[in-house]
C-alpha positions as CSV (number, residue, x, y, z in Angstrom):
1,M,-109.6,3.6,50.0
2,A,-112.1,4.9,47.4
3,K,-114.7,7.2,48.9
4,K,-117.2,9.6,47.4
5,A,-116.3,13.3,47.5
6,K,-119.0,14.1,50.1
7,E,-117.8,11.2,52.3
8,Q,-114.2,12.5,52.1
9,E,-115.4,16.0,53.0
10,L,-117.3,14.6,56.0
11,I,-114.3,12.5,57.1
12,A,-112.0,15.6,57.0
13,A,-114.5,17.7,59.0
14,I,-115.2,15.1,61.7
15,E,-111.6,14.0,62.0
16,K,-110.6,17.6,62.9
17,V,-113.2,17.9,65.7
18,A,-113.5,14.3,67.1
19,P,-110.3,14.3,69.3
20,A,-111.5,17.4,71.2
21,H,-114.5,15.2,72.3
22,G,-112.3,12.2,73.2
23,M,-113.3,10.3,70.0
24,L,-111.8,9.0,66.8
25,L,-113.6,8.7,63.5
26,V,-113.7,5.1,62.2
27,D,-115.7,5.7,59.1
28,V,-118.5,7.6,57.3
29,E,-121.0,6.0,55.0
30,L,-123.6,7.8,52.7
31,L,-126.4,5.4,52.0
32,T,-129.8,5.4,50.3
33,I,-132.0,2.5,51.3
34,T,-135.5,2.3,49.9
35,G,-135.5,6.0,49.1
36,Q,-134.3,7.1,52.5
37,S,-131.0,8.9,52.6
38,T,-128.8,8.2,55.6
39,V,-125.4,9.5,56.9
40,R,-123.8,6.9,59.1
41,V,-120.9,7.9,61.3
42,Y,-118.8,5.4,63.2
43,L,-116.9,6.6,66.2
44,E,-114.7,5.1,68.9
45,P,-113.1,6.5,72.0
46,S,-109.6,8.0,71.5
47,D,-108.5,6.0,74.6
48,E,-108.6,2.4,73.3
49,S,-109.5,1.2,76.8
50,G,-112.7,3.3,76.7
51,S,-116.1,2.1,75.6
52,V,-118.9,3.6,73.6
53,T,-122.2,4.0,75.5
54,I,-125.6,5.3,74.5
55,D,-124.7,8.5,76.4
56,T,-121.4,8.8,74.4
57,L,-123.3,8.4,71.1
58,A,-126.0,10.9,72.2
59,S,-123.4,13.5,73.1
60,A,-121.5,12.8,69.9
61,N,-124.7,13.4,67.9
62,V,-124.8,16.9,69.2
63,W,-121.4,17.9,67.7
64,V,-121.5,15.6,64.6
65,D,-124.9,17.0,63.4
66,P,-123.7,20.6,62.6
67,L,-120.6,19.2,60.8
68,V,-122.9,17.1,58.6
69,E,-125.2,20.0,58.0
70,A,-122.3,22.2,56.9
71,V,-121.2,19.6,54.3
72,D,-124.9,19.0,53.3
73,P,-124.4,15.5,51.7
74,Y,-127.9,15.2,50.3
75,P,-130.4,17.6,48.9
76,G,-133.4,17.5,51.2
77,A,-134.0,15.4,54.2
78,Y,-131.7,12.6,55.5
79,S,-131.2,10.6,58.7
80,L,-128.1,10.8,60.8
81,E,-126.9,7.7,62.6
82,V,-124.0,8.0,65.0
83,S,-122.8,4.5,66.0
84,S,-119.9,2.5,67.4
85,P,-118.1,0.4,64.9
86,G,-119.5,-2.9,66.3
87,I,-118.0,-6.4,65.9
88,N,-117.9,-6.2,62.1
89,R,-116.2,-2.9,62.3
90,P,-115.4,-1.0,59.1
91,L,-111.7,-0.6,58.1
92,R,-110.8,2.6,56.2
93,T,-107.2,3.6,56.9
94,Q,-103.8,1.8,56.7
95,R,-103.7,2.1,60.5
96,H,-107.1,0.4,60.8
97,F,-105.9,-2.5,58.7
98,E,-102.6,-2.8,60.6
99,R,-104.5,-3.0,63.9
100,F,-106.4,-6.1,62.6
101,V,-103.6,-8.2,61.0
102,G,-104.4,-11.8,61.7
103,E,-108.2,-11.3,61.6
104,T,-110.6,-12.4,58.9
105,V,-111.7,-9.4,56.7
106,K,-114.2,-9.0,54.0
107,L,-113.4,-6.6,51.2
108,R,-115.3,-5.1,48.2
109,T,-112.8,-3.7,45.6
110,E,-112.7,-2.4,42.1
111,A,-112.5,-5.4,39.8
112,I,-109.2,-7.2,40.2
113,G,-108.8,-10.1,37.8
114,G,-112.5,-10.1,37.3
115,R,-113.2,-10.4,41.1
116,S,-114.5,-7.7,43.5
117,N,-115.4,-9.6,46.7
118,W,-112.7,-11.1,48.9
119,T,-112.8,-12.8,52.3
120,G,-109.7,-14.0,54.0
121,E,-107.1,-13.6,56.7
122,L,-105.4,-10.2,56.7
123,A,-101.8,-11.5,56.7
124,E,-99.9,-8.3,56.2
125,V,-100.2,-4.6,55.5
126,N,-97.3,-2.9,53.6
127,N,-96.6,0.0,51.3
128,Q,-98.1,-1.9,48.3
129,G,-101.3,-2.6,50.2
130,L,-102.9,-5.6,51.8
131,I,-101.9,-9.2,51.7
132,L,-104.8,-11.6,52.2
133,K,-104.6,-15.3,52.8
134,I,-107.4,-17.1,51.0
135,D,-107.5,-20.9,50.7
136,N,-103.7,-21.2,51.5
137,K,-102.9,-18.7,48.7
138,T,-101.8,-15.1,49.2
139,V,-103.4,-12.2,47.3
140,Q,-101.9,-8.6,47.1
141,I,-104.6,-5.9,47.0
142,D,-103.8,-2.3,46.5
143,L,-105.5,-0.3,49.3
144,T,-106.6,2.4,46.8
145,K,-108.7,-0.4,45.1
146,V,-110.7,-1.1,48.2
147,K,-114.2,0.3,48.2
148,K,-115.4,-1.2,51.5
149,A,-113.7,-3.3,54.2
150,N,-114.9,-4.9,57.4
151,V,-113.5,-7.2,60.1
152,Q,-115.5,-10.4,60.0
153,A,-116.3,-11.4,63.5
154,T,-115.9,-15.0,64.5
155,L,-118.3,-16.2,67.2
156,S,-117.6,-19.3,69.2
157,N,-120.2,-21.9,69.7
158,D,-118.4,-23.1,72.8
159,R,-120.9,-23.0,75.7
160,R,-118.4,-23.7,78.4
161,G,-117.6,-20.1,78.7
162,R,-114.1,-20.1,77.1
């Protein structure tokens, strides 16, 4: 996946340290919204049966902050957000994509055939990239062309508790 150099540097630094804290890095985003620079770090427990709590995120902030400071992604002030991936979780690595085959995903890519936004069922992940099912057609997308990817949560409107 295409990432900015500072994002790649942060990913490498956090991935080295996270397992020692029982966590795995899901993704890092560098954002500037209305003039405010933000570093957003998504973490999940290394034990897939574990959960992310406010306490988990607060303690993660303690070890993530010095790593971000060392990389210094922005000149001047910025906000650090340490978060769980949530229901529309980001997808960054081939392993992430493989884990969510069969789910609906939303991708932003480099222009492919004049198109850069894709939403469809993640049908397959292979050495050539991703295969999406969109409107009963399949589309092959090279993973290196993906700029941003998220699982698209589907919420049921069934009030019977199923």
